[in-house]
PDB file of N, H, CA, C and O in Angstrom:
ATOM      1  N   MET A   1     -38.989 126.565 -68.073  1.00  0.00           N
ATOM      2  CA  MET A   1     -39.486 126.825 -66.349  1.00  0.00           C
ATOM      3  C   MET A   1     -37.733 126.715 -66.106  1.00  0.00           C
ATOM      4  O   MET A   1     -36.872 126.108 -66.742  1.00  0.00           O
ATOM      5  N   ASN A   2     -37.628 127.958 -64.380  1.00  0.00           N
ATOM      6  H   ASN A   2     -38.327 128.451 -63.863  1.00  0.00           H
ATOM      7  CA  ASN A   2     -36.528 127.608 -64.426  1.00  0.00           C
ATOM      8  C   ASN A   2     -35.718 126.489 -63.800  1.00  0.00           C
ATOM      9  O   ASN A   2     -36.598 125.907 -63.166  1.00  0.00           O
ATOM     10  N   PRO A   3     -34.728 125.903 -63.606  1.00  0.00           N
ATOM     11  CA  PRO A   3     -34.525 124.518 -62.856  1.00  0.00           C
ATOM     12  C   PRO A   3     -34.614 124.753 -61.286  1.00  0.00           C
ATOM     13  O   PRO A   3     -34.858 123.802 -60.544  1.00  0.00           O
ATOM     14  N   LYS A   4     -34.419 125.988 -60.812  1.00  0.00           N
ATOM     15  H   LYS A   4     -34.221 126.761 -61.415  1.00  0.00           H
ATOM     16  CA  LYS A   4     -34.577 126.174 -59.394  1.00  0.00           C
ATOM     17  C   LYS A   4     -36.134 125.103 -58.988  1.00  0.00           C
ATOM     18  O   LYS A   4     -36.123 124.210 -58.141  1.00  0.00           O
ATOM     19  N   PHE A   5     -37.165 125.436 -59.703  1.00  0.00           N
ATOM     20  H   PHE A   5     -37.174 126.162 -60.390  1.00  0.00           H
ATOM     21  CA  PHE A   5     -38.608 125.377 -59.389  1.00  0.00           C
ATOM     22  C   PHE A   5     -39.050 124.244 -60.368  1.00  0.00           C
ATOM     23  O   PHE A   5     -39.703 124.516 -61.375  1.00  0.00           O
ATOM     24  N   SER A   6     -38.560 122.544 -59.949  1.00  0.00           N
ATOM     25  H   SER A   6     -38.030 122.323 -59.131  1.00  0.00           H
ATOM     26  CA  SER A   6     -38.426 121.697 -60.181  1.00  0.00           C
ATOM     27  C   SER A   6     -40.037 120.755 -60.794  1.00  0.00           C
ATOM     28  O   SER A   6     -39.971 119.614 -61.252  1.00  0.00           O
ATOM     29  N   ASP A   7     -41.399 121.564 -60.655  1.00  0.00           N
ATOM     30  H   ASP A   7     -41.453 122.491 -60.283  1.00  0.00           H
ATOM     31  CA  ASP A   7     -42.439 121.581 -61.514  1.00  0.00           C
ATOM     32  C   ASP A   7     -43.190 122.400 -61.870  1.00  0.00           C
ATOM     33  O   ASP A   7     -42.731 123.542 -61.830  1.00  0.00           O
ATOM     34  N   ASP A   8     -44.360 122.283 -62.274  1.00  0.00           N
ATOM     35  H   ASP A   8     -44.734 121.356 -62.306  1.00  0.00           H
ATOM     36  CA  ASP A   8     -44.947 123.324 -63.253  1.00  0.00           C
ATOM     37  C   ASP A   8     -46.369 123.988 -62.177  1.00  0.00           C
ATOM     38  O   ASP A   8     -47.187 124.843 -62.518  1.00  0.00           O
ATOM     39  N   SER A   9     -46.297 123.349 -61.004  1.00  0.00           N
ATOM     40  H   SER A   9     -45.633 122.655 -60.727  1.00  0.00           H
ATOM     41  CA  SER A   9     -47.362 124.082 -59.406  1.00  0.00           C
ATOM     42  C   SER A   9     -47.975 125.492 -60.195  1.00  0.00           C
ATOM     43  O   SER A   9     -47.424 125.884 -61.224  1.00  0.00           O
ATOM     44  N   PRO A  10     -48.835 126.014 -59.780  1.00  0.00           N
ATOM     45  CA  PRO A  10     -49.084 127.158 -59.560  1.00  0.00           C
ATOM     46  C   PRO A  10     -47.865 128.176 -58.805  1.00  0.00           C
ATOM     47  O   PRO A  10     -47.189 129.140 -59.164  1.00  0.00           O
ATOM     48  N   THR A  11     -47.992 127.507 -57.786  1.00  0.00           N
ATOM     49  H   THR A  11     -48.542 126.724 -57.494  1.00  0.00           H
ATOM     50  CA  THR A  11     -47.005 127.960 -56.408  1.00  0.00           C
ATOM     51  C   THR A  11     -45.328 128.261 -57.233  1.00  0.00           C
ATOM     52  O   THR A  11     -44.759 129.330 -57.013  1.00  0.00           O
ATOM     53  N   ASN A  12     -44.783 127.364 -58.016  1.00  0.00           N
ATOM     54  H   ASN A  12     -45.246 126.496 -58.195  1.00  0.00           H
ATOM     55  CA  ASN A  12     -43.823 127.438 -58.322  1.00  0.00           C
ATOM     56  C   ASN A  12     -43.667 128.104 -59.629  1.00  0.00           C
ATOM     57  O   ASN A  12     -42.586 128.526 -60.040  1.00  0.00           O
ATOM     58  N   ARG A  13     -44.758 128.181 -60.250  1.00  0.00           N
ATOM     59  H   ARG A  13     -45.636 127.838 -59.915  1.00  0.00           H
ATOM     60  CA  ARG A  13     -44.598 129.347 -61.291  1.00  0.00           C
ATOM     61  C   ARG A  13     -44.615 130.413 -60.864  1.00  0.00           C
ATOM     62  O   ARG A  13     -43.980 131.149 -61.619  1.00  0.00           O
ATOM     63  N   ASN A  14     -45.185 131.163 -59.659  1.00  0.00           N
ATOM     64  H   ASN A  14     -45.702 130.565 -59.046  1.00  0.00           H
ATOM     65  CA  ASN A  14     -45.367 132.599 -59.500  1.00  0.00           C
ATOM     66  C   ASN A  14     -44.210 132.814 -58.570  1.00  0.00           C
ATOM     67  O   ASN A  14     -43.940 133.923 -58.109  1.00  0.00           O
ATOM     68  N   LEU A  15     -43.552 131.749 -58.315  1.00  0.00           N
ATOM     69  H   LEU A  15     -43.772 130.848 -58.689  1.00  0.00           H
ATOM     70  CA  LEU A  15     -42.256 132.119 -57.417  1.00  0.00           C
ATOM     71  C   LEU A  15     -41.261 132.423 -58.401  1.00  0.00           C
ATOM     72  O   LEU A  15     -40.622 133.470 -58.299  1.00  0.00           O
ATOM     73  N   TYR A  16     -40.977 131.288 -59.735  1.00  0.00           N
ATOM     74  H   TYR A  16     -41.496 130.437 -59.817  1.00  0.00           H
ATOM     75  CA  TYR A  16     -40.070 132.008 -60.926  1.00  0.00           C
ATOM     76  C   TYR A  16     -40.405 133.174 -61.249  1.00  0.00           C
ATOM     77  O   TYR A  16     -39.480 133.919 -61.570  1.00  0.00           O
ATOM     78  N   LEU A  17     -41.765 133.709 -61.276  1.00  0.00           N
ATOM     79  H   LEU A  17     -42.517 133.103 -61.015  1.00  0.00           H
ATOM     80  CA  LEU A  17     -41.992 134.938 -61.930  1.00  0.00           C
ATOM     81  C   LEU A  17     -42.065 135.950 -60.872  1.00  0.00           C
ATOM     82  O   LEU A  17     -42.374 137.098 -61.192  1.00  0.00           O
ATOM     83  N   VAL A  18     -41.882 135.737 -59.974  1.00  0.00           N
ATOM     84  H   VAL A  18     -41.630 134.805 -59.714  1.00  0.00           H
ATOM     85  CA  VAL A  18     -41.033 136.884 -58.621  1.00  0.00           C
ATOM     86  C   VAL A  18     -39.258 136.543 -58.994  1.00  0.00           C
ATOM     87  O   VAL A  18     -38.415 137.440 -59.010  1.00  0.00           O
ATOM     88  N   ASP A  19     -38.985 135.257 -59.239  1.00  0.00           N
ATOM     89  H   ASP A  19     -39.669 134.528 -59.226  1.00  0.00           H
ATOM     90  CA  ASP A  19     -37.199 135.346 -59.110  1.00  0.00           C
ATOM     91  C   ASP A  19     -37.150 136.272 -60.909  1.00  0.00           C
ATOM     92  O   ASP A  19     -36.287 137.121 -61.132  1.00  0.00           O
ATOM     93  N   LYS A  20     -37.666 136.084 -61.424  1.00  0.00           N
ATOM     94  H   LYS A  20     -38.368 135.394 -61.243  1.00  0.00           H
ATOM     95  CA  LYS A  20     -38.072 136.726 -62.765  1.00  0.00           C
ATOM     96  C   LYS A  20     -37.379 138.570 -62.882  1.00  0.00           C
ATOM     97  O   LYS A  20     -36.420 139.268 -63.212  1.00  0.00           O
ATOM     98  N   THR A  21     -38.877 138.549 -62.269  1.00  0.00           N
ATOM     99  H   THR A  21     -39.656 137.981 -62.000  1.00  0.00           H
ATOM    100  CA  THR A  21     -38.997 140.042 -61.503  1.00  0.00           C
ATOM    101  C   THR A  21     -37.743 140.971 -60.956  1.00  0.00           C
ATOM    102  O   THR A  21     -37.452 142.103 -61.342  1.00  0.00           O
ATOM    103  N   LEU A  22     -37.084 140.175 -59.951  1.00  0.00           N
ATOM    104  H   LEU A  22     -37.320 139.255 -59.638  1.00  0.00           H
ATOM    105  CA  LEU A  22     -36.510 140.906 -58.974  1.00  0.00           C
ATOM    106  C   LEU A  22     -35.196 140.513 -59.770  1.00  0.00           C
ATOM    107  O   LEU A  22     -34.108 140.931 -59.372  1.00  0.00           O
ATOM    108  N   LYS A  23     -35.260 140.000 -60.488  1.00  0.00           N
ATOM    109  H   LYS A  23     -36.144 139.661 -60.811  1.00  0.00           H
ATOM    110  CA  LYS A  23     -33.698 140.276 -61.587  1.00  0.00           C
ATOM    111  C   LYS A  23     -33.487 141.188 -62.000  1.00  0.00           C
ATOM    112  O   LYS A  23     -32.432 141.814 -61.906  1.00  0.00           O
ATOM    113  N   LYS A  24     -35.146 141.690 -62.967  1.00  0.00           N
ATOM    114  H   LYS A  24     -36.003 141.181 -63.044  1.00  0.00           H
ATOM    115  CA  LYS A  24     -35.032 142.543 -63.830  1.00  0.00           C
ATOM    116  C   LYS A  24     -34.609 143.786 -62.837  1.00  0.00           C
ATOM    117  O   LYS A  24     -33.511 144.295 -62.616  1.00  0.00           O
ATOM    118  N   ALA A  25     -35.674 144.015 -62.426  1.00  0.00           N
ATOM    119  H   ALA A  25     -36.567 143.601 -62.606  1.00  0.00           H
ATOM    120  CA  ALA A  25     -35.492 145.050 -60.810  1.00  0.00           C
ATOM    121  C   ALA A  25     -34.219 145.370 -60.772  1.00  0.00           C
ATOM    122  O   ALA A  25     -33.763 146.324 -61.403  1.00  0.00           O
ATOM    123  N   ALA A  26     -33.395 144.459 -59.888  1.00  0.00           N
ATOM    124  H   ALA A  26     -33.765 143.684 -59.376  1.00  0.00           H
ATOM    125  CA  ALA A  26     -32.228 144.904 -59.402  1.00  0.00           C
ATOM    126  C   ALA A  26     -31.298 145.123 -60.611  1.00  0.00           C
ATOM    127  O   ALA A  26     -30.184 145.456 -60.207  1.00  0.00           O
ATOM    128  N   LYS A  27     -31.368 145.053 -61.929  1.00  0.00           N
ATOM    129  H   LYS A  27     -32.274 144.782 -62.257  1.00  0.00           H
ATOM    130  CA  LYS A  27     -30.848 145.397 -63.069  1.00  0.00           C
ATOM    131  C   LYS A  27     -30.416 147.454 -62.323  1.00  0.00           C
ATOM    132  O   LYS A  27     -29.381 148.120 -62.293  1.00  0.00           O
ATOM    133  N   HIS A  28     -31.746 147.699 -61.908  1.00  0.00           N
ATOM    134  H   HIS A  28     -32.587 147.158 -61.933  1.00  0.00           H
ATOM    135  CA  HIS A  28     -31.991 149.101 -61.890  1.00  0.00           C
ATOM    136  C   HIS A  28     -31.863 149.447 -60.045  1.00  0.00           C
ATOM    137  O   HIS A  28     -32.091 150.602 -59.687  1.00  0.00           O
ATOM    138  N   GLY A  29     -31.622 148.752 -59.348  1.00  0.00           N
ATOM    139  H   GLY A  29     -31.437 147.813 -59.639  1.00  0.00           H
ATOM    140  CA  GLY A  29     -31.579 149.076 -57.915  1.00  0.00           C
ATOM    141  C   GLY A  29     -33.038 149.292 -57.629  1.00  0.00           C
ATOM    142  O   GLY A  29     -33.245 150.064 -56.693  1.00  0.00           O
ATOM    143  N   LEU A  30     -33.849 148.908 -58.080  1.00  0.00           N
ATOM    144  H   LEU A  30     -33.681 148.281 -58.841  1.00  0.00           H
ATOM    145  CA  LEU A  30     -35.557 149.045 -57.378  1.00  0.00           C
ATOM    146  C   LEU A  30     -36.142 147.603 -57.141  1.00  0.00           C
ATOM    147  O   LEU A  30     -37.263 147.337 -57.574  1.00  0.00           O
ATOM    148  N   GLU A  31     -35.420 146.701 -56.481  1.00  0.00           N
ATOM    149  H   GLU A  31     -34.509 146.917 -56.129  1.00  0.00           H
ATOM    150  CA  GLU A  31     -36.213 145.643 -56.162  1.00  0.00           C
ATOM    151  C   GLU A  31     -37.234 145.638 -54.795  1.00  0.00           C
ATOM    152  O   GLU A  31     -37.964 144.659 -54.640  1.00  0.00           O
ATOM    153  N   SER A  32     -37.263 146.573 -53.970  1.00  0.00           N
ATOM    154  H   SER A  32     -36.671 147.369 -54.096  1.00  0.00           H
ATOM    155  CA  SER A  32     -37.850 147.108 -52.788  1.00  0.00           C
ATOM    156  C   SER A  32     -39.086 147.880 -53.471  1.00  0.00           C
ATOM    157  O   SER A  32     -40.234 147.521 -53.210  1.00  0.00           O
ATOM    158  N   GLU A  33     -38.846 148.887 -54.301  1.00  0.00           N
ATOM    159  H   GLU A  33     -37.914 149.179 -54.513  1.00  0.00           H
ATOM    160  CA  GLU A  33     -39.660 149.565 -55.063  1.00  0.00           C
ATOM    161  C   GLU A  33     -40.898 148.409 -55.870  1.00  0.00           C
ATOM    162  O   GLU A  33     -42.103 148.374 -55.619  1.00  0.00           O
ATOM    163  N   VAL A  34     -40.098 147.494 -56.931  1.00  0.00           N
ATOM    164  H   VAL A  34     -39.119 147.523 -57.135  1.00  0.00           H
ATOM    165  CA  VAL A  34     -40.501 147.178 -57.257  1.00  0.00           C
ATOM    166  C   VAL A  34     -41.954 146.401 -56.711  1.00  0.00           C
ATOM    167  O   VAL A  34     -43.111 146.506 -57.118  1.00  0.00           O
ATOM    168  N   MET A  35     -41.206 145.380 -55.338  1.00  0.00           N
ATOM    169  H   MET A  35     -40.267 145.295 -55.007  1.00  0.00           H
ATOM    170  CA  MET A  35     -41.997 144.726 -54.563  1.00  0.00           C
ATOM    171  C   MET A  35     -43.507 145.200 -54.031  1.00  0.00           C
ATOM    172  O   MET A  35     -44.616 144.698 -54.210  1.00  0.00           O
ATOM    173  N   TRP A  36     -42.969 146.653 -53.132  1.00  0.00           N
ATOM    174  H   TRP A  36     -42.068 147.061 -52.986  1.00  0.00           H
ATOM    175  CA  TRP A  36     -43.835 147.551 -52.855  1.00  0.00           C
ATOM    176  C   TRP A  36     -45.029 147.647 -53.726  1.00  0.00           C
ATOM    177  O   TRP A  36     -46.174 147.405 -53.344  1.00  0.00           O
ATOM    178  N   SER A  37     -44.699 148.007 -54.898  1.00  0.00           N
ATOM    179  H   SER A  37     -43.769 148.203 -55.209  1.00  0.00           H
ATOM    180  CA  SER A  37     -45.977 147.818 -56.315  1.00  0.00           C
ATOM    181  C   SER A  37     -46.584 146.955 -56.525  1.00  0.00           C
ATOM    182  O   SER A  37     -47.801 146.891 -56.699  1.00  0.00           O
ATOM    183  N   ALA A  38     -45.614 145.960 -56.543  1.00  0.00           N
ATOM    184  H   ALA A  38     -44.626 146.013 -56.402  1.00  0.00           H
ATOM    185  CA  ALA A  38     -46.913 144.390 -56.309  1.00  0.00           C
ATOM    186  C   ALA A  38     -47.511 144.171 -55.384  1.00  0.00           C
ATOM    187  O   ALA A  38     -48.644 143.760 -55.633  1.00  0.00           O
ATOM    188  N   LEU A  39     -47.190 144.284 -54.057  1.00  0.00           N
ATOM    189  H   LEU A  39     -46.269 144.618 -53.855  1.00  0.00           H
ATOM    190  CA  LEU A  39     -47.528 144.123 -53.165  1.00  0.00           C
ATOM    191  C   LEU A  39     -49.166 144.805 -52.997  1.00  0.00           C
ATOM    192  O   LEU A  39     -50.181 144.399 -52.432  1.00  0.00           O
ATOM    193  N   ILE A  40     -48.847 145.994 -53.765  1.00  0.00           N
ATOM    194  H   ILE A  40     -48.022 146.324 -54.225  1.00  0.00           H
ATOM    195  CA  ILE A  40     -50.275 146.813 -53.818  1.00  0.00           C
ATOM    196  C   ILE A  40     -50.793 146.639 -54.888  1.00  0.00           C
ATOM    197  O   ILE A  40     -51.897 147.183 -54.842  1.00  0.00           O
ATOM    198  N   ALA A  41     -50.591 146.088 -56.047  1.00  0.00           N
ATOM    199  H   ALA A  41     -49.694 145.647 -56.084  1.00  0.00           H
ATOM    200  CA  ALA A  41     -51.527 145.504 -57.062  1.00  0.00           C
ATOM    201  C   ALA A  41     -52.341 144.492 -56.556  1.00  0.00           C
ATOM    202  O   ALA A  41     -53.563 144.350 -56.542  1.00  0.00           O
ATOM    203  N   ALA A  42     -51.175 143.643 -56.038  1.00  0.00           N
ATOM    204  H   ALA A  42     -50.182 143.758 -56.049  1.00  0.00           H
ATOM    205  CA  ALA A  42     -51.791 142.142 -55.410  1.00  0.00           C
ATOM    206  C   ALA A  42     -52.934 142.404 -54.493  1.00  0.00           C
ATOM    207  O   ALA A  42     -54.003 141.797 -54.550  1.00  0.00           O
ATOM    208  N   ALA A  43     -52.635 143.375 -53.617  1.00  0.00           N
ATOM    209  H   ALA A  43     -51.767 143.868 -53.571  1.00  0.00           H
ATOM    210  CA  ALA A  43     -54.052 143.750 -53.015  1.00  0.00           C
ATOM    211  C   ALA A  43     -55.667 143.505 -53.606  1.00  0.00           C
ATOM    212  O   ALA A  43     -56.704 143.072 -53.104  1.00  0.00           O
ATOM    213  N   GLU A  44     -55.291 144.002 -54.881  1.00  0.00           N
ATOM    214  H   GLU A  44     -54.448 144.353 -55.289  1.00  0.00           H
ATOM    215  CA  GLU A  44     -56.534 144.764 -55.853  1.00  0.00           C
ATOM    216  C   GLU A  44     -56.387 143.487 -56.951  1.00  0.00           C
ATOM    217  O   GLU A  44     -57.400 143.164 -57.572  1.00  0.00           O
ATOM    218  N   ALA A  45     -55.720 143.104 -57.076  1.00  0.00           N
ATOM    219  H   ALA A  45     -54.897 143.366 -56.572  1.00  0.00           H
ATOM    220  CA  ALA A  45     -55.814 141.832 -57.772  1.00  0.00           C
ATOM    221  C   ALA A  45     -56.987 140.682 -58.241  1.00  0.00           C
ATOM    222  O   ALA A  45     -57.290 140.098 -59.282  1.00  0.00           O
ATOM    223  N   ASN A  46     -57.467 140.723 -56.798  1.00  0.00           N
ATOM    224  H   ASN A  46     -57.221 141.197 -55.953  1.00  0.00           H
ATOM    225  CA  ASN A  46     -58.610 139.852 -57.112  1.00  0.00           C
ATOM    226  C   ASN A  46     -59.523 140.334 -57.722  1.00  0.00           C
ATOM    227  O   ASN A  46     -59.942 139.775 -58.735  1.00  0.00           O
ATOM    228  N   GLU A  47     -60.242 141.880 -57.107  1.00  0.00           N
ATOM    229  H   GLU A  47     -59.902 142.334 -56.284  1.00  0.00           H
ATOM    230  CA  GLU A  47     -61.227 142.736 -57.218  1.00  0.00           C
ATOM    231  C   GLU A  47     -61.213 142.712 -59.174  1.00  0.00           C
ATOM    232  O   GLU A  47     -62.184 142.827 -59.921  1.00  0.00           O
ATOM    233  N   HIS A  48     -60.087 142.566 -59.455  1.00  0.00           N
ATOM    234  H   HIS A  48     -59.298 142.473 -58.848  1.00  0.00           H
ATOM    235  CA  HIS A  48     -59.697 142.759 -61.212  1.00  0.00           C
ATOM    236  C   HIS A  48     -59.253 141.736 -62.070  1.00  0.00           C
ATOM    237  O   HIS A  48     -59.060 141.794 -63.284  1.00  0.00           O
ATOM    238  N   GLY A  49     -59.037 140.253 -60.852  1.00  0.00           N
ATOM    239  H   GLY A  49     -59.194 140.206 -59.866  1.00  0.00           H
ATOM    240  CA  GLY A  49     -59.081 139.332 -61.528  1.00  0.00           C
ATOM    241  C   GLY A  49     -57.915 139.105 -62.410  1.00  0.00           C
ATOM    242  O   GLY A  49     -58.100 138.480 -63.455  1.00  0.00           O
ATOM    243  N   LEU A  50     -56.846 139.499 -62.137  1.00  0.00           N
ATOM    244  H   LEU A  50     -56.695 140.006 -61.288  1.00  0.00           H
ATOM    245  CA  LEU A  50     -55.453 139.633 -62.047  1.00  0.00           C
ATOM    246  C   LEU A  50     -54.744 138.373 -62.191  1.00  0.00           C
ATOM    247  O   LEU A  50     -55.133 137.570 -61.343  1.00  0.00           O
ATOM    248  N   THR A  51     -54.134 138.058 -62.711  1.00  0.00           N
ATOM    249  H   THR A  51     -53.819 138.711 -63.400  1.00  0.00           H
ATOM    250  CA  THR A  51     -52.788 136.813 -62.651  1.00  0.00           C
ATOM    251  C   THR A  51     -51.500 137.819 -62.002  1.00  0.00           C
ATOM    252  O   THR A  51     -51.277 139.029 -62.047  1.00  0.00           O
ATOM    253  N   MET A  52     -50.791 136.626 -61.379  1.00  0.00           N
ATOM    254  H   MET A  52     -50.972 135.643 -61.343  1.00  0.00           H
ATOM    255  CA  MET A  52     -49.817 137.073 -60.638  1.00  0.00           C
ATOM    256  C   MET A  52     -48.571 137.783 -61.677  1.00  0.00           C
ATOM    257  O   MET A  52     -47.805 138.669 -61.297  1.00  0.00           O
ATOM    258  N   GLU A  53     -48.576 137.116 -63.177  1.00  0.00           N
ATOM    259  H   GLU A  53     -49.198 136.397 -63.486  1.00  0.00           H
ATOM    260  CA  GLU A  53     -47.787 137.354 -63.744  1.00  0.00           C
ATOM    261  C   GLU A  53     -48.411 138.814 -64.347  1.00  0.00           C
ATOM    262  O   GLU A  53     -47.500 139.485 -64.833  1.00  0.00           O
ATOM    263  N   GLN A  54     -49.420 139.315 -64.415  1.00  0.00           N
ATOM    264  H   GLN A  54     -50.160 138.770 -64.020  1.00  0.00           H
ATOM    265  CA  GLN A  54     -50.006 140.100 -64.623  1.00  0.00           C
ATOM    266  C   GLN A  54     -49.871 141.532 -63.790  1.00  0.00           C
ATOM    267  O   GLN A  54     -49.901 142.673 -64.251  1.00  0.00           O
ATOM    268  N   VAL A  55     -49.728 141.145 -62.564  1.00  0.00           N
ATOM    269  H   VAL A  55     -49.703 140.218 -62.189  1.00  0.00           H
ATOM    270  CA  VAL A  55     -49.373 142.013 -60.986  1.00  0.00           C
ATOM    271  C   VAL A  55     -48.026 142.772 -61.430  1.00  0.00           C
ATOM    272  O   VAL A  55     -47.803 143.960 -61.667  1.00  0.00           O
ATOM    273  N   LEU A  56     -47.069 141.420 -61.453  1.00  0.00           N
ATOM    274  H   LEU A  56     -47.249 140.456 -61.261  1.00  0.00           H
ATOM    275  CA  LEU A  56     -45.717 141.743 -61.454  1.00  0.00           C
ATOM    276  C   LEU A  56     -45.364 142.241 -62.926  1.00  0.00           C
ATOM    277  O   LEU A  56     -44.199 142.616 -63.057  1.00  0.00           O
ATOM    278  N   GLU A  57     -45.873 142.282 -63.631  1.00  0.00           N
ATOM    279  H   GLU A  57     -46.819 141.978 -63.524  1.00  0.00           H
ATOM    280  CA  GLU A  57     -45.599 143.207 -65.304  1.00  0.00           C
ATOM    281  C   GLU A  57     -45.922 144.375 -64.619  1.00  0.00           C
ATOM    282  O   GLU A  57     -44.937 145.008 -64.238  1.00  0.00           O
ATOM    283  N   ALA A  58     -47.313 144.980 -64.274  1.00  0.00           N
ATOM    284  H   ALA A  58     -48.113 144.466 -64.584  1.00  0.00           H
ATOM    285  CA  ALA A  58     -47.539 146.168 -63.940  1.00  0.00           C
ATOM    286  C   ALA A  58     -46.924 147.008 -62.785  1.00  0.00           C
ATOM    287  O   ALA A  58     -47.081 148.221 -62.641  1.00  0.00           O
ATOM    288  N   ALA A  59     -46.109 146.079 -61.886  1.00  0.00           N
ATOM    289  H   ALA A  59     -45.982 145.094 -62.004  1.00  0.00           H
ATOM    290  CA  ALA A  59     -45.542 146.912 -61.149  1.00  0.00           C
ATOM    291  C   ALA A  59     -44.124 147.213 -61.719  1.00  0.00           C
ATOM    292  O   ALA A  59     -43.718 148.371 -61.618  1.00  0.00           O
ATOM    293  N   LEU A  60     -43.347 146.287 -62.302  1.00  0.00           N
ATOM    294  H   LEU A  60     -43.678 145.347 -62.384  1.00  0.00           H
ATOM    295  CA  LEU A  60     -42.692 147.025 -63.502  1.00  0.00           C
ATOM    296  C   LEU A  60     -42.780 148.032 -64.364  1.00  0.00           C
ATOM    297  O   LEU A  60     -41.940 148.664 -65.005  1.00  0.00           O
ATOM    298  N   GLY A  61     -43.919 148.075 -64.274  1.00  0.00           N
ATOM    299  H   GLY A  61     -44.601 147.561 -63.754  1.00  0.00           H
ATOM    300  CA  GLY A  61     -44.286 148.926 -65.393  1.00  0.00           C
ATOM    301  C   GLY A  61     -44.208 150.467 -64.768  1.00  0.00           C
ATOM    302  O   GLY A  61     -43.757 151.432 -65.384  1.00  0.00           O
ATOM    303  N   GLU A  62     -44.610 150.487 -63.748  1.00  0.00           N
ATOM    304  H   GLU A  62     -44.976 149.703 -63.247  1.00  0.00           H
ATOM    305  CA  GLU A  62     -44.766 151.441 -62.687  1.00  0.00           C
ATOM    306  C   GLU A  62     -43.473 152.306 -62.585  1.00  0.00           C
ATOM    307  O   GLU A  62     -43.460 153.524 -62.408  1.00  0.00           O
ATOM    308  N   TRP A  63     -42.124 151.294 -62.756  1.00  0.00           N
ATOM    309  H   TRP A  63     -42.134 150.305 -62.899  1.00  0.00           H
ATOM    310  CA  TRP A  63     -40.897 151.959 -62.191  1.00  0.00           C
ATOM    311  C   TRP A  63     -40.259 151.837 -64.116  1.00  0.00           C
ATOM    312  O   TRP A  63     -39.057 151.989 -64.336  1.00  0.00           O
ATOM    313  N   ASP A  64     -40.921 151.652 -64.899  1.00  0.00           N
ATOM    314  H   ASP A  64     -41.897 151.529 -64.720  1.00  0.00           H
ATOM    315  CA  ASP A  64     -40.255 152.035 -66.133  1.00  0.00           C
ATOM    316  C   ASP A  64     -39.557 151.059 -66.663  1.00  0.00           C
ATOM    317  O   ASP A  64     -38.797 151.235 -67.616  1.00  0.00           O
ATOM    318  N   ILE A  65     -39.799 149.659 -65.951  1.00  0.00           N
ATOM    319  H   ILE A  65     -40.416 149.516 -65.177  1.00  0.00           H
ATOM    320  CA  ILE A  65     -38.441 148.802 -66.471  1.00  0.00           C
ATOM    321  C   ILE A  65     -39.439 147.295 -67.006  1.00  0.00           C
ATOM    322  O   ILE A  65     -38.869 146.317 -67.489  1.00  0.00           O
TER     323      ILE A  65
END
């Protein structure tokens, strides 16, 4: 767990995952694009039973990251 997020609550875990995703995207200058993809995927996530981690991985995948 990232030290910035001191407990293992679902919210802190999700913030950690977003932080990790943004760092990966930043290496390619695609932070906004990846977050846009994540927002679109998140809007459909409940219908498909996806977790935040799955949504963020899919968003990175859309940009070949």
